[in-house]
N, C-alpha and C positions, 0 to 999 in steps of 0.2 A: 804565290809560289809554293810550290812542294816542299816537302820534309827534306828532300835529298837534293843536294848540289852536286853536279858533275863537274869537274874541273877540265877546261880544256886543254891544259897543258899536259904535256906526258912527261912522266918522271924519267929522265934521260941522265940525270946524275948519280944514279944508284948503282952500285956494283952489284954483279950477280951473287946470289947467296948459295950456301950449300943447302944440299937436302934437308939437314936438320934444321938449319935457321928457318927453311921454307916452312917446313911443317909446325915449329912452335911458334913460328910468328902469325900463323894464320889466325884469322878470328874465330873460326870455330874452335880451335885447340885453347885459345884463351877464355873463352866464354865456358869451357867444359872443365876448366881446372878448379881446384879448390875444394876437393873433397866430395863433389857432386857426381853422382852417375852421370856415365856418357851418354848422350841421346842420338838416336840414328840421325845419320845425313841423308836428305833426299837427294836422289840422282835423277836427273832429267834429259834425256836424250831422244832423238829421232831414229826410227828403223823404217825400212820399207813394209808396206802391207803385206806382201807375201811371207816375210820374215815373222812378223808379227802373227800372223795366222798359224804358220807352223811352229811358232813358240808356245801360242795357246794350246794347240793340239798336243805338243809333247807334255805340257804341263797337265792337262786332262788326264792324259794316258798315265802319268806318274801319282794322279789323286791329289796334285798338290797346286798351289796358285803359281801365276806367272813370276809374281815377286819372288817368292821361295825358291822358285828354279832357277831364276836370276842370280839371287844371293848364292845358290851353291855352286852354279856355273864360275861365278867370280872368286868364290873360295878356292874352288879346284886350280883355277888358273893362277891365283897368287901363291899357291902351297908350293909350287913346283921352282 
């Protein structure tokens, strides 16, 4: 048997939480408290091949990695 066990029961008895409760209750938040520096969080998602090609070309044109370009795009979106 594996190290992780997945319960077949869905949690239906819990009330929705506020945004702040959701963020502070997350495992990532709890493991990064206590005076330690924050670790980057890996994000994994799928995009279509044409979008990926265009993203790579844009990154090359700007002299940066795709990862840096995506981080900048996210920062720009969240700044507004």
